[in-house]
C-alpha positions in Angstrom: 1.5 39.0 24.5 0.6 38.0 20.9 3.2 37.8 18.2 3.0 40.0 15.2 1.3 38.2 12.4 4.4 38.4 10.3 6.2 36.2 12.8 3.9 33.2 12.3 3.2 33.7 8.6 6.3 31.8 7.4 5.6 28.8 9.7 2.0 28.8 8.5 3.0 28.9 4.9 5.4 26.0 5.5 2.7 23.9 7.0 0.3 24.8 4.2 3.0 23.8 1.7 3.6 20.5 3.5 -0.2 19.7 3.6 -0.5 20.6 -0.1 2.5 18.3 -1.0 1.0 15.5 1.1 -2.3 15.9 -0.7 -0.5 15.7 -4.1 1.4 12.6 -3.0 -1.9 10.9 -2.1 -3.6 12.0 -5.3 -0.7 10.8 -7.6 -0.6 7.5 -5.7 -4.3 7.1 -6.4 -3.8 7.8 -10.1 -1.0 5.2 -10.2 -3.0 2.6 -8.3 -6.1 3.1 -10.4 -4.2 2.9 -13.7 -5.0 6.4 -14.7 -1.2 6.9 -14.7 0.5 3.9 -16.3 4.0 2.5 -15.7 6.5 4.5 -17.8 4.0 7.4 -18.4 5.4 10.9 -18.2 4.0 13.2 -15.4 3.9 16.7 -17.0 4.3 19.1 -14.2 2.3 22.0 -15.6 -0.6 19.8 -16.6 -0.6 17.9 -13.3 -0.4 21.1 -11.3 -3.5 22.4 -13.2 -5.3 19.2 -12.7 -4.7 19.1 -9.0 -5.2 22.8 -8.4 -1.8 23.4 -6.8 1.2 25.5 -7.5 4.4 24.0 -8.8 6.2 24.1 -5.4 4.1 21.5 -3.6 3.9 19.4 -6.8 7.7 19.3 -7.1 8.0 18.4 -3.4 5.5 15.6 -3.9 7.3 14.3 -6.9 10.6 14.2 -5.0 8.9 12.3 -2.2 7.4 9.8 -4.7 10.8 9.4 -6.4 12.4 8.7 -3.0 9.7 6.0 -2.4 10.3 4.4 -5.8 6.9 5.2 -7.2 8.2 7.6 -9.9 11.5 7.9 -11.7 13.3 11.2 -12.4 15.7 11.9 -15.2 17.5 15.3 -15.0 16.4 17.7 -17.8 13.8 15.2 -19.0 11.3 14.9 -16.2 9.3 12.5 -14.0 7.6 9.3 -15.1 5.7 6.6 -13.3 8.1 3.9 -12.3 8.3 0.9 -14.5 9.3 -2.2 -12.7 12.2 -4.4 -13.9 12.0 -8.2 -13.2 14.5 -7.8 -10.4 12.4 -5.1 -8.8 9.3 -7.1 -9.1 11.0 -10.2 -7.6 12.2 -8.1 -4.6 8.8 -6.6 -4.0 7.2 -10.0 -3.6 10.1 -11.3 -1.6 9.7 -8.4 0.8 5.9 -8.7 0.8 6.1 -12.4 1.7 8.5 -11.7 4.6 6.8 -8.6 6.0 3.2 -9.8 5.7 4.2 -13.0 7.5 5.4 -10.9 10.4 2.3 -8.7 10.4 0.0 -11.7 10.5 1.9 -13.4 13.3 1.3 -10.3 15.5 -2.4 -9.9 14.8 -4.6 -9.9 17.9 -8.0 -11.5 18.2 -10.3 -9.3 16.2 -13.1 -7.4 17.9 -16.6 -7.8 16.5 -16.2 -4.3 15.0 -12.9 -5.0 13.4 -14.1 -8.2 11.9 -17.3 -6.5 10.6 -15.1 -3.9 8.9 -13.2 -6.7 7.1 -16.5 -8.4 6.1 -17.8 -5.1 4.8 -14.9 -4.7 2.4 -15.2 -8.4 1.4 -18.8 -7.7 0.5 -17.8 -4.7 -1.6 -15.3 -6.8 -3.5 -18.2 -9.3 -4.2 -20.5 -6.5 -5.3 -17.8 -5.0 -7.6 -17.2 -8.4 -9.2 -20.9 -9.0 -9.8 -21.0 -5.6 -11.6 -17.8 -6.3 -13.6 -16.2 -3.2 -12.0 -12.6 -4.4 -11.9 -11.2 -1.1 -10.7 -13.5 -1.0 -7.7 -12.7 -4.6 -7.1 -9.0 -3.9 -6.9 -9.5 -0.9 -4.6 -11.8 -2.8 -2.3 -9.5 -5.8 -2.3 -6.7 -3.4 -1.2 -8.9 -2.0 1.6 -9.9 -5.6 2.7 -6.3 -6.6 3.2 -5.3 -3.4 5.0 -8.3 -3.6 7.3 -6.5 -6.8 8.4 -2.9 -5.6 8.4 -3.6 -2.4 10.3 -4.8 -4.4 13.3 -1.1 -5.3 13.8 1.0 -3.2 16.2 3.8 -3.2 13.6 2.7 0.1 12.1 6.0 0.9 10.4 6.0 -2.5 8.8 2.4 -2.1 7.6 3.4 1.3 6.1 6.2 -0.3 4.1 3.9 -3.1 2.9 1.5 -0.4 1.8 4.3 1.2 -0.3 5.1 -2.2 -1.8 1.5 -2.8 -2.7 1.3 0.6 -4.4 4.4 -0.2 -6.5 2.9 -3.4 -7.8 -0.8 -2.6 -8.1 -0.7 -1.2 -11.6 0.5 -4.7 -12.7 -2.4 -6.6 -11.1 -5.2 -5.6 -13.5 -4.8 -8.7 -15.8 -5.6 -11.1 -13.0 -9.2 -10.0 -12.5 -10.2 -10.1 -16.2 -10.5 -13.9 -15.7 -13.9 -14.8 -14.1 -12.3 -17.9 -12.5 -9.7 -15.6 -10.9 -12.3 -13.3 -9.5 -14.2 -16.3 -8.0 -10.9 -17.5 -6.4 -10.3 -14.1 -4.8 -13.8 -14.0 -3.3 -13.5 -17.6 -2.0 -10.0 -16.9 -0.5 -11.4 -13.8 1.2 -14.2 -15.9 2.8 -11.6 -18.4 4.0 -9.5 -15.5 5.5 -12.5 -14.2 7.4 -13.1 -17.6 8.8 -9.5 -17.8 9.9 -9.7 -14.4 11.5 -12.9 -15.4 13.3 -11.1 -18.5 14.7 -8.0 -16.4 15.5 -6.0 -18.9 13.5 -3.1 -16.8 12.3 -1.2 -19.8 11.0 -4.1 -20.6 8.6 -4.5 -17.0 7.7 -0.8 -16.9 6.7 -1.2 -19.9 4.5 -4.2 -18.3 2.8 -2.4 -15.0 2.3 0.6 -16.8 0.7 -1.8 -18.6 -1.8 -3.6 -15.3 -2.4 -0.4 -13.4 -3.1 0.8 -16.0 -5.6 -2.2 -15.3 -7.8 -1.5 -11.6 -7.9 2.2 -12.3 -8.5 1.4 -14.4 -11.6 -0.9 -11.7 -13.0 1.7 -9.0 -12.3 4.3 -11.0 -14.3 2.0 -10.9 -17.3 1.6 -7.1 -17.1 5.3 -6.7 -16.5 6.1 -8.4 -19.7 3.6 -6.2 -21.6 5.2 -2.9 -20.3 8.9 -3.7 -20.9 9.2 -1.7 -24.2 11.1 1.5 -23.5 9.9 4.6 -25.4 12.1 7.7 -25.5 10.1 10.6 -24.4 10.6 14.3 -25.1 11.8 16.4 -22.2 9.4 18.2 -19.9 10.0 22.0 -20.3 9.1 22.4 -16.6 11.8 20.1 -15.6 14.5 22.1 -17.4 13.8 25.0 -15.1 14.9 23.2 -12.0 
């Protein structure tokens, strides 16, 4: 016997709202990673809802989730802003990345031909973006390159946490790739990582990842210094309604 449509409608609405919130989380993360939303920038709820084509309910839920993940800050009766890292935050992110990425790399299996081909493909996209001077594409393909490696690990929860840490720090990485020598280093290090993967030499891969991470950390420190000035922002009228 089928249930009346009214019995399932609330559950369906709940699932629709969850899916909408998940989509908003993904889209705002993308805006942060690409630099369209900068550290310290306000997120105006009415404008963002219009931009993403959603109602205020899933937007607010998404912002709460992003605040819980540390990607945005919330000040009561003022509103949401993209999180701005302090030096202590930044130091902890790289401390955790070093520890967690080491564990991920230690558990990597021998890559199949298909998995290695996927890593190579993203490496080639990084090279292509560098040749065209498309620094945003280079950053995004670099991210995909690394997670094509990390996601081969069985430590899925650890990989998810590393992804969150990368997202927190990525807005601060832009300065590194403005230097042609730095872009060349990134490509050369990727080639060496692929060789280590092909040899199933996780110890060598770990050394290369540490070297690679230090380059990004130096760049992020430069960007962190440039974004330390705090600007008092007017309250978001939408936030006052909460």
